[in-house]
N, C-alpha and C positions, 0 to 999 in steps of 0.2 A: 422617547430617546433622547441625547444632547450631542452636543456636534464639539469634537476637542479636536487640537491643532497638533500637527507634529512635534510641535515639541513639548507636548503632554504626554502623547503615547509613548516622543522617544523614555521620557522618566519615567511610567507605568513600566516599560521592557523591565527595568532595572531598580526598582523597588519591593523585590520579592513575594510581592501579593500573588495573588494567583492570575491569570489573565489571558485570555481567549480573543486570537485575532483573526477576524473570517473575512475571508477574500471571495465575495460575490460573483465573480468573473466566472468561464466555462474553464477547467482545465488549461485548456491550449492558450488560453489568453494569461492566465495567472502566471504560466511556463515562462512568456514573456519579458515580466518583470515584475517583481513583488518585494515584500519585507520580508526579511531571513524568517522568521519566529513566524510569520503569517501560515494559516492552513487552508488549502483550495476550499472552497464550501459553493460550489455552483448553483446558483439560481434555482437551474431547470432540474435540481434531485435536492432539493434543499427539505423538503419534508422530510427524506430517509437521512438525507447526510448531517441535518443538525442534530436529529435525534440520537442519533449513532456516536457522534463526537463530543457532545453536551450534558454529559449524566447528571449534571445537576444545574438548575434551573437559573441558582442565584449567583451565579460566576461572572465576576467582570468581562466584558464583550466590549472587543472595536470589531466594527463592521469597515470592511475596505474595498474600494473599486480601484479603477484605475485613471480616474478623476474625470472623467466623460460625463458624469453626475447622475444619479438615482437610482442606480443599480444597490449602490451601499444602502440607501434609506431603505430602498424595498427590504432588502434581507433584514435591517433593523427592526420593520415594522411586524415583517411575521416572525421573528425572534419573539418580540415582546407581547405576537399570538399566541404564543404556545406557552406563557407562562414565564421568560425572560424577566429579571428584575433589574438586572444593569448594564444599560447598552446602549454602546456610542457609538459614532459616525466620523472617524477620519475626514475633514474637511479638505474635501481637493482631493484623495486620494493617493495614490501613489505620485503624479506630477507634484504633490505639496512636498511629499517626504524626500522625494529630489530636488526640489527648488530649496528646500531647507540644509540641503549640505548631503542629507542620510545615504548611505550606500543600498542599491537599489541589487535584486540578486535574478538571472534567470535559471531554468530547468525548474525539475522538481524535486522532491524527498531532496532538498539544498541542505538543512541541518545534517541528515545523517551521512550525505555525501562528503560536505566539510570536514565532520567528523573522522569520517574515514578517512582523508587525508592528511588529519591533527595526528591521527592514534598512529600513521607509520612516520611520521616527524616527532612522534614522541616519544615511539618505543624500537624507531629504527628495524624498522619488519624487512627482512629479507628478501628478495625476489628474484627472479631468473626472467632474462629475454626469451620469449617465442626461440628463437635460434639455439640459444644452451639446453630449453627444454627437448629440443629437439634430438639435440648433440646426445644430450643424456639417454632418449630413449634409445637413439641407434645404439650405442655403445653396451645397453640394455643391462642398467645401472638398477638396483634394488630399489623400487620407487612405484609411488602410486598416485595417479592425477585425481583430483576428488573437484569434482562442480559444487559452489555450495548453492548452488542457486533454486527455485525449486523446480518439478521436473518438466513443467510444459516448457519453460525455458529452456532445459538441458537438452529435449528434445527437439526444437528446433534446431539448435546446433553445438556440439560439443566437441572437445579438445577428442582427437583419436586416442580410441582406450581407458578414457575418463569413468569416473565409479559417481554417480549424482549421490551428494551428501548434503543439503541443505544446513546454510550456517549454524542453524540451532542444535543441528543433528550432532558437530563435529566431533565436540569434546565427548559427549555421552559415548557413543557407539568409533570412537578411534581405536579403541583397546581389541575391539573384533578383527576391523578393517586393515591395521596395521599393527598386529601385536609384535613385531621383532622392532627393537629399537634402534638397529642398523638400515632400518628402511626408510629415503626419504621422502616425505610427503610436500606435496605439490598441490597448492589451493586455487583455482581460477573462479572467476564468474565472466560476465560479458564483456566487464569494463573494470573498473579496480577497487570499488569502495568493497564487494561481498569476498575479493581476493585479499585484502590486506585483511580484514576483520574475522575471515575465516583462519587464516593465518596467526592472526596475534592472538586469537582465542586458544590455539593450540597451545604457542608460548607462554602466554599468560597463566596457563591453568598448568606448566612442569612438565608436557608430553615431552620425552626423553628423546624421540627421533627430530632430527632436521626436517624442518620445518618452513618452507619458501613460498613465498607468491608466485602466480605467473602473471609479469607484469603484462596491464592494462588487456589480459585476459583474450577473448577469442577475437574480440577486435584487433588487438594486438597480433595474433597468430594469422587472422586473414590479411592484415596488411603488408606480417610477413611474407606474403605470396605464400603460404600454406592453405593444408584444407582442411575444413571444420565436417564433421562426419554429420548426418541427417537423421534424427526418425529413434537415434536409440534409448532403451530403457534401462540402461544399466543402475542397479540402484543399490542404497545399501538396505542390509538383514533389517527384517522388519523384526519385533517383540523386544523384551528387554535384553541388553549385549552383557554379557560374561564378565564384561570388564567393567562394571556396575561402582564397585566400591572402588575402585581408583576413580572410576571419575567423579564419583562424589565427591572426595577428600581432594580432588583437584580444586570442581567447580566452587565446594565451600568456603575453600580456603581463599577463592579469587571473591567470591559474594563479601564474605566478612572484609576483606579489605577496601571495599568500598560502601561500607555500611549499607548492605542489604540486609534486610530485618525479615524475622520469620511471622506469620501469625496465624492462628489457628480461624475454625471456623466462627465459631463463638466472638472471636475479633476482626474478622471479618465485616460482621453481620454490625458491630458497633460503629465499625469505618463505616459502612454503608449508612447508616441512620445517622451521622453525624453533617447535619445541615451547613455549616461552616466551610467545608471543605470535599472538593470533588474526587471521588474513587473510580477507576478502571479497574475491571476485573477483566483483563485478556488471557487466552489458554495458549500458551507457548508449544503446544506438543504437535507431530506431525497432521497432518489434517485428517488421514483418517482415524486418526486416535481421536481427535474432536469430535466429526462425524458421527463415529459410532457412541458416542456419550460425551456430554461434559457439561459445566453447572449452569443450570439455568439463569441467562440472563449475560453469562458470560459470552465477549467475545473471542473468535480465534484469529490467533497473531501468532504464525507462528515466529519461534526466536530469533533465527536470522534474516527474515523479513522484516518484523519489528524492528530489529536494529535499523534496519537497512532502509526504511520508511517511515519513521517513526510517527511524521503528519498525516498515514491512513490512518493512524486509530488516534492517538495522542493530541489533542488541542489545546487543554489548558496548562501553562508553563505554573511551576509549582503543584504541581496536581497529585494525588497518590495514584501510586499503580498496585495491583494485586495482581502478581504473576502465578497461576494454573500450572500447574505438571504434576507428572506421577509416572507409573506404571503401564504400558501398554492398554490401549483398548477401555480405560476407566476402570481397571482394577487400583483398587486404593496403595497408595505406596508413599513414601516416605524419601523416593530419591533426589527428585525436585534439580538434575543437573542443569537441564536446560533452561530454568527458572531461575539459577543462579547465577550461568552464564550470563545470560540475557539481563538479568539485574544488576550484575555487576557494568557494565558497558550502558544500559540506560541510565545512570548515576552518575558515570564521567562523559556523557553525552549532553541530556540535559538536567542532573543535577535536581529531577524528581524524588521525591521519596518512595521509597519500591518495597515491597514485599513478596516475599514466595508464601501462596497456601500453605502450609503444614497437612499432609496426607492426600495432598491433590483431590482429583474429582471422586470425593462420594458421597453416599446418601443418594435420593434421590435424583436422576438425571435426565437432561435432554437429548435425543440424540438428531440428528441432522444441522442442516445450517441455520445461523443467526437471524432472525427476520426480525427488523425493527417496527414497533408500530407503527402503520399511518392512520390517525383515525382520519383526515382528508381523503384520504382515498375510499377509508372502509366506508364514509358518507354518500360515496356514490354509486347508483345501481344502473350501470350501461349494461345493453343488451349484449350478452355472450355468443360467439359462435363457435363451434366446435373445429378443431382443426380440418375436418372429413369436409364442415361445411363450407369451409373456408376456399379448401382446395378445389372444392367445387363450384363455387361461386367465379372461383378467380378462372377457370375453367369455361365458364357463361358466360365470362369478360362483366358480371354485374358488380365485383367488387375490386378495390384499388386497396393497397396496402400502406399504410405508414408505419416503418420501422424505427424506434427510438432504443436500440441498439447502440453500445459506443463503437465510433466510426471505423475504429482496429475490426472489432468482432463482425458488423454488418460487412468488410472487405470480406472474409472468410466465411460468412457462411448467413444470406437473406431470405426472403420469402421472393418466388417469383414475382416481377413487375414491383417490387417492393419500392417505394421512396425512403433514401433514410432522411432522417430528421431529429433537431433538438428540442426539448418542449418548449425552452423558449424563445424560438426562433420559426415556432412551427407556419406562421404567416408568410416566410418566405418560400415553404408551400405551395402555396393557395392555386397560384397560376399555374399547379401542376396537376390541379385534382380537377376532375373531372363532375360538371352536376351528374347529378341525378345518381349515379352508382354509390353504391354502399362505400362510407371507408370504414375498414375494421385497425384497429391501431394493435401492434403487434410490440413486445417489450420483453427484456430476461425476464422480470417482475412483474407482475401484472396490475401491480399498484402505481406503477410509472405510467403505462396503459391511460389505466383507471385517470387520472388524474391528466391527460392531455385532453380527455373525451370534450370536455364543454368549450375548450376553445376551438376546436375542431367542429361544435357541433355551431359555433357562430359565424361559421363559414356560409352557413345556408346552403349550403350545395347536396345536402342528402342525409339520409343517416349515418348514424357511428358507432360503431359496436368495438367490442374487445374480444381479443382471439383469447379464450380461454385456455386456462394453466399458462400462456405466454411460449417464448421461444419453443420451451422447455417441451413443451405439451405437441407440438408440431415434428419436433424431431423423434418425438417417443413414436410419433402413428407412421413413422418411418416417410414424411413426405419430404420431397425435395427440397434441398437447399442450392442457392446458385454463389459464386464465388469470383471477385472479381477486386484485384487489388489496387484500381483505379477511382472504385465508387466507395467513396464519393475520393476525390482529388487531396494530395497533399494540403494544399491551399485552404480546404474546405475542413480540416479535421480541428476544428475551434474547441471539441471537447476532449481533446488529448495533445498534450507535449510530445511532438513526436520524435522518438529515440531514434538514432542513426538506421537501424535494420526496420525502422515502420517504412520508412522511406521508400517511393518507389525511383529517386531521382539522386543524383549525389550521395549515393551512401558514403564511400571512400573519405569523400570532403568530411562529411560530417562525421565519419568517424574520428579523423585528425581533430576536427572542432570541439567536439567531446569530449576526447581523453584531453586535453588541452585544458579544457574548463576546469575539469576537476582537478586537474596538478594545481589550478589556478584559484581555485576556493579557499584553498588556507591563506590565500593572501590577502582576497577580497574580504574574509573573515575578521581577521585584525584589523583592516580600516574601517570595520563596523562597528567592530566592540562589542556588540550585545550577546557573543558566543562565551562561556565561560566553562570549554571543554576541560574536565580534571579537576574542575574545583568544587567540590562539592564537602558539604558538615555532616560529620558521621555523628 
């Protein structure tokens, strides 16, 4: 690996060549201060994360940390160990970037969040505040409220009477949901970005209805003293929408305006065989459709979520992105409405070269979730314990559990007596583990649990096993999980960047701070100068 200074990295960001900036810190640490185009690549999950976001090992990579020293170098060494050939380290990390006079950003999904604010300014997206929406409802206005978030977020809280229609589905399905042009369409999310992007997608596609965003989403609704619903599941109708032809015409015009291309299966194979460029293959359909059948190797990236959080899937600036879409549940189709709308926005956001796969997911398909290869975990052969066996051992007091779930997921469901941990911080748990009792590692992915075994064995406290099948197997066996919103406490959740609703204290103040942060992003981006929203080469 080589070392570079901040001025060199700044020049690389603007030189037009492929570049991945990977930050080795945990997501919570990353969220406090990072480079605009950096991607979180927490060292605790590096074996899974690196393979997911780096489809080409020859891409130019710069590794970054907070300047504390050592973490970026460890990430770089790991990447070289799996075959990456062009790896650098930013000397001094984010501290050096700041000292050089460059801008640092807080938060997560910053490019996408900033893009949403840019879209509102650029397209003059109309909005209504919560009081206006409440008045419209009370007056019985002909309207629909569409929540552009995934169903799990909608379930937690929603505007009364809203229907869940994730952003990627809006243009595709609006003909069925609001067939009358006289119907006003209000789009909301939890804050701002997906409200703006959902409303502007409908407007940019030429939907004849009046379309507005709900200003500040459910946060704004609650800050206005209004109550959200909880636990609702009202959602869009599944299957191919009756208004497909009109939706396809609208989406095609939008995609062509921004230079989205079409590629067939032979063309996709040629792109993937090109060792000089990075190609991502992302399936933008509804998760149910993806899980029912998808192209081997493609990753699930529902369209609205992909635009909302590009850095969850795409780490390489200047890469090629192939979007897979099609009819419901793997039926070959030439529609591609969701892919075309998503592609048009991706072109404006990051200037990536974007393709829609003609014909959608056809031929031999895989079912179920995408699982990255993890040879490091596969090379380990720890003892496994079945859920029933672990339950009996816990009852007898002969076992103790280290659970490596995401902290927010741990709060909602952890094995009885489990200690929460982050794989790279396991040493902090040693004083709390009892010598002589078997340690059982539980995680959502068995690979993560396996990777933790050698370090726990190094404590010399006793034998270490892995829960077979992970936490999903424990649930499937009908065994109990505990919940505790304060375990771990907010200050300890270094593995996630806490949003206002995730916090235990000061939620209202956090909401106001978050909304102000989103609004101010467009000014910080202008000061930084590394984003070129809307500037694309056709």
